[in-house]
Structure formats: C-alpha cells, structure tokens
C-alpha positions as CSV (number, residue, x, y, z in Angstrom):
1,M,0.0,0.0,0.0
2,V,2.9,2.4,0.8
3,L,4.3,1.7,-2.7
4,V,1.1,2.6,-4.4
5,I,0.7,5.9,-2.5
6,T,4.4,6.8,-3.1
7,S,4.2,6.1,-6.8
8,G,1.0,8.1,-7.1
9,L,2.6,11.2,-5.5
10,S,5.6,11.1,-7.8
11,G,3.6,10.3,-10.9
12,A,3.5,13.9,-12.2
13,E,4.2,13.6,-15.9
14,Q,6.2,16.1,-17.7
15,K,4.4,18.0,-20.5
16,S,5.5,17.5,-24.1
17,Y,6.8,21.1,-24.4
18,D,9.0,20.5,-21.4
19,I,10.4,17.1,-22.6
20,F,11.0,18.5,-26.1
21,D,12.4,21.9,-24.9
22,Q,13.9,23.1,-28.2
23,S,12.4,23.8,-31.5
24,L,13.3,24.9,-35.1
25,G,10.9,26.4,-37.6
26,V,9.6,29.6,-39.1
27,Q,8.0,32.6,-37.5
28,F,6.0,35.4,-39.1
29,G,5.5,38.5,-36.9
30,Q,5.9,42.2,-36.5
31,I,7.2,41.8,-33.0
32,S,9.0,38.4,-33.1
33,G,10.5,39.0,-36.5
34,S,9.9,36.9,-39.7
35,G,12.2,34.2,-40.8
36,L,13.8,31.0,-39.6
37,S,13.4,30.6,-35.8
38,W,14.9,28.7,-32.9
39,Q,13.4,28.4,-29.4
40,K,14.7,27.1,-26.1
41,R,12.6,26.5,-23.0
42,F,13.9,26.9,-19.4
43,G,11.1,25.6,-17.2
44,D,8.1,28.0,-17.6
45,D,10.2,30.4,-19.6
46,A,11.4,30.4,-23.2
47,L,13.6,32.4,-25.5
48,Q,13.1,32.6,-29.3
49,V,15.2,34.1,-32.0
50,A,14.1,34.7,-35.6
51,L,16.3,35.7,-38.5
52,G,15.1,36.6,-41.9
53,I,16.7,38.1,-45.0
54,M,15.6,38.8,-48.6
55,Y,17.7,40.2,-51.4
56,S,16.8,40.8,-55.0
57,G,18.7,43.0,-57.5
58,D,15.9,42.7,-60.0
59,P,13.4,45.6,-59.7
60,S,10.7,43.7,-61.5
61,L,10.5,41.0,-58.8
62,Y,10.3,43.0,-55.5
63,L,9.8,46.5,-54.3
64,S,12.8,46.0,-52.0
65,I,16.4,45.3,-52.9
66,L,17.3,44.2,-49.3
67,N,15.0,43.4,-46.4
68,Y,16.2,41.8,-43.2
69,T,14.9,41.2,-39.6
70,V,16.3,40.0,-36.3
71,G,13.9,39.3,-33.5
72,L,14.2,38.2,-29.9
73,E,11.2,37.1,-27.9
74,Y,10.8,36.1,-24.2
75,Q,7.8,33.8,-23.3
76,H,6.4,32.9,-19.9
77,T,3.8,30.0,-19.7
78,L,0.7,30.7,-17.7
79,Y,-1.0,27.3,-18.3
80,G,-0.2,24.3,-20.4
81,D,-1.1,20.6,-20.6
82,D,-1.2,17.5,-22.7
83,F,-4.9,16.8,-23.4
84,A,-4.4,13.6,-25.3
85,N,-1.5,11.6,-26.8
86,W,-1.8,13.7,-30.0
87,L,-2.8,17.1,-28.5
88,G,-1.1,19.5,-26.1
89,G,-0.8,23.2,-25.7
90,Q,-0.1,26.2,-23.6
91,I,-1.1,29.8,-23.1
92,Y,1.7,32.3,-22.5
93,L,2.7,36.0,-22.2
94,F,5.4,37.3,-24.5
95,A,7.6,40.3,-24.9
96,G,9.8,40.9,-27.9
97,F,12.2,43.2,-29.7
98,N,12.8,43.4,-33.4
99,H,15.3,45.2,-35.5
100,S,14.8,45.4,-39.2
101,G,16.2,47.2,-42.2
102,F,15.4,47.6,-45.8
103,I,16.6,49.3,-49.0
104,D,13.8,50.0,-51.5
105,W,13.9,51.0,-55.1
106,N,13.0,54.6,-56.0
107,D,9.6,55.3,-57.6
108,D,10.7,54.5,-61.2
109,R,12.8,51.5,-60.0
110,T,16.1,52.8,-61.5
111,A,18.1,53.4,-58.3
112,A,18.1,52.5,-54.6
113,K,16.7,54.6,-51.8
114,P,18.8,55.1,-48.6
115,I,18.6,52.3,-46.1
116,E,16.0,52.6,-43.4
117,F,16.1,51.0,-40.0
118,I,13.0,50.1,-37.8
119,Y,13.0,49.1,-34.2
120,A,10.0,47.4,-32.6
121,L,9.1,46.6,-29.0
122,G,6.0,44.8,-27.9
123,G,4.2,42.1,-26.0
124,G,0.9,40.2,-25.7
125,I,-0.6,36.8,-25.3
126,G,0.2,33.6,-27.2
127,V,-1.3,30.2,-27.6
128,E,0.7,27.2,-28.7
129,V,-1.1,24.1,-30.2
130,L,1.2,21.0,-30.0
131,L,0.3,18.1,-32.3
132,F,1.8,14.6,-31.8
133,K,4.2,16.0,-29.1
134,H,6.5,17.6,-31.8
135,F,4.6,19.8,-34.3
136,S,4.0,23.3,-32.8
137,V,1.7,26.0,-34.1
138,P,2.1,29.2,-32.1
139,V,-0.4,32.1,-32.6
140,E,0.2,35.4,-30.8
141,C,-1.6,38.7,-30.5
142,G,0.0,41.8,-29.0
143,Y,0.7,45.5,-29.2
144,A,3.9,46.8,-30.7
145,A,5.5,50.3,-30.8
146,Y,7.7,51.0,-33.8
147,W,10.4,53.6,-34.2
148,N,11.7,54.6,-37.6
149,P,14.5,57.2,-37.0
150,S,14.7,57.9,-40.8
151,K,11.4,59.8,-40.7
152,V,11.2,63.6,-39.8
153,G,9.5,64.5,-36.6
154,I,8.6,62.3,-33.6
155,L,4.9,61.9,-34.7
156,Q,6.1,60.4,-38.1
157,Q,8.8,58.3,-36.4
158,L,6.4,56.4,-34.0
159,Y,3.7,53.9,-34.8
160,I,1.7,51.8,-32.4
161,D,-0.7,49.0,-33.4
162,L,-2.2,45.6,-32.6
163,F,-0.6,42.6,-34.5
164,V,-1.2,38.9,-34.9
165,Q,1.8,36.7,-35.5
166,A,2.2,32.9,-36.1
167,G,4.7,30.2,-36.7
168,L,5.3,26.6,-37.4
169,R,7.9,24.7,-35.5
170,Y,9.2,21.2,-34.8
171,R,10.0,20.4,-31.2
172,F,12.9,18.1,-30.2
C-alpha cells in the first residue's frame, strides 16, 4: 500500500513542451520577426530568436532590394497541458524586440533609396497548439511600438498597433 501511494505522488508527468524543450521552424511576426526561428525552454520560460533576409537585384521582382529582420522574444507559460497523446498546448505571455532594415527601389525603380532601420518593441498573449508532441503551431496577438529614425518629426517616427503573428515549429 505504501508503494502505491508513493508512486501516485511522484507520478506527475512532464508535459510534451517540457520534454522537447527546443524547436526549429519559421516565424512570421511584426514583434518576433519573420524568418527561420529557434526556441529554447527553461522551465516555464522560453527564448526565441528569428532571423530573416531577402535580397533581389531585379526591380521587376520585388519593391525592396534588401530586407532583413532580427527578432528576440521572451515567453512565460501561464498554463499548459497534454490533453491527449496527440494534442497538447499552452497559453503564455510574451515580450519581444525586433530590428529590421530595408533598401527600397525609388519610384521609377532605377536606383536604390537610402537604407531605413526600424526598431519594434511589444508584447501580448500567445497560444501554442502542440500536435503529436512535436509539431508546434504558435499564434500570438500583441501590441507593438515602432520607431523609424529615418522619418522627420517624432509623430512620423512612432507607430503603435495591434498585431497577430504565427509560426510553425518542430520540437525536439
């Protein structure tokens, strides 16, 4: 009888997102950044990095010659569980910082405009759906403040808005 009680007390199972505490994938977001992503969990906390770059010297393909983003996001789990062998998830708070830069073509697409830098800071709430313990689909909604120092005047430099961001990751 003592053995049954003892094993029942220590039978707290680890959740899938704690067992598979790293992930690789893609992220699309105004706060987190858009590009390839890596995430690492530390208990109820996680850090995510996203890196993206696009270059095209052909003005008929894109409006930008160069566009890059580097994002860092901190996440803190409020609640999470494995609901079945194939379904788990969590709800979390996040805060992130993003630095991006771009070089656009001029209006007639004959020459490059000067490079512009944008800095974003924001946070909000996220939900991660975990399928088959490995496939992660995070969806986040939060507010971000943007600063573009290339613009003239503080009212033109600042921009605040609500954004939705999402990703697709593989946990391992």
